C-alpha distance (Angstrom), angle and dihedral (degrees) to the residues before:
residue distance angle dihedral
M1 . . .
N2 3.79 . .
S3 3.84 94.9 .
R4 3.86 90.3 47.6
L5 3.75 91.1 55.4
K6 3.85 89.2 49.9
I7 3.74 90.9 55.6
F8 3.79 93.3 47.9
G9 3.72 89.6 49.5
L10 3.76 93.7 49.0
I11 3.85 89.9 48.3
A12 3.79 89.4 50.0
L13 3.84 89.2 49.3
L14 3.76 91.4 49.1
G15 3.71 91.0 49.6
F16 3.78 91.1 50.4
V17 3.81 90.2 51.7
A18 3.82 91.4 47.5
G19 3.73 89.9 54.2
I20 3.82 90.9 52.2
I21 3.73 90.8 50.3
A22 3.82 91.8 48.4
Q23 3.81 91.2 50.6
L24 3.79 91.6 49.3
T25 3.76 90.0 47.9
A26 3.76 92.3 51.7
V27 3.78 94.9 46.3
Y28 3.79 102.8 40.9
L29 3.87 113.3 10.9
I30 3.79 101.8 44.2
P31 3.78 95.2 52.0
W32 3.83 90.9 46.7
M33 3.80 91.2 50.4
V34 3.84 92.2 47.8
S35 3.88 88.2 53.7
I36 3.79 91.4 49.7
L37 3.74 96.7 42.7
P38 3.77 107.2 33.8
L39 3.80 94.0 160.4
L40 3.80 91.4 68.6
G41 3.78 90.6 52.8
G42 3.80 111.8 166.8
M43 3.78 94.3 5.3
T44 3.83 92.5 69.7
S45 3.75 92.8 73.0
F46 3.91 91.4 52.0
M47 3.76 92.3 47.5
I48 3.78 95.2 48.6
S49 3.78 92.7 42.9
G50 3.80 90.3 50.9
F51 3.74 92.8 47.6
A52 3.84 92.0 48.3
G53 3.80 90.5 47.7
A54 3.79 92.3 49.9
C55 3.87 90.5 50.0
L56 3.77 93.3 47.1
T57 3.80 93.9 48.7
V58 3.79 91.0 49.5
A59 3.80 90.3 50.5
I60 3.81 94.0 46.6
V61 3.82 94.5 46.2
G62 3.82 89.9 43.4
A63 3.80 92.0 53.6
W64 3.77 91.3 46.0
A65 3.84 92.7 49.7
Y66 3.77 91.5 48.5
M67 3.80 94.6 48.7
T68 3.88 96.1 46.4
G69 3.82 96.1 41.5
K70 3.73 123.4 110.9
K71 3.83 113.4 -83.9
E72 3.83 95.6 -152.9
P73 3.82 123.5 67.3
Y74 3.78 118.6 -117.2
């Protein structure tokens, strides 16, 4: 039960960090990208959000897979 609570806590912490990263992306990175790439206009926010979501998902699943993997070699 103790290890399960550690995993839940870590996933909650990773979700919290992912939310902070998403907020920083929305406030700072997206307006900067729109000013640099004006031809893309409204699509820039969707592309950046999709890329950020993909990176965060890979990081969270990678951390989960690393933590729940077998500790002993086969």
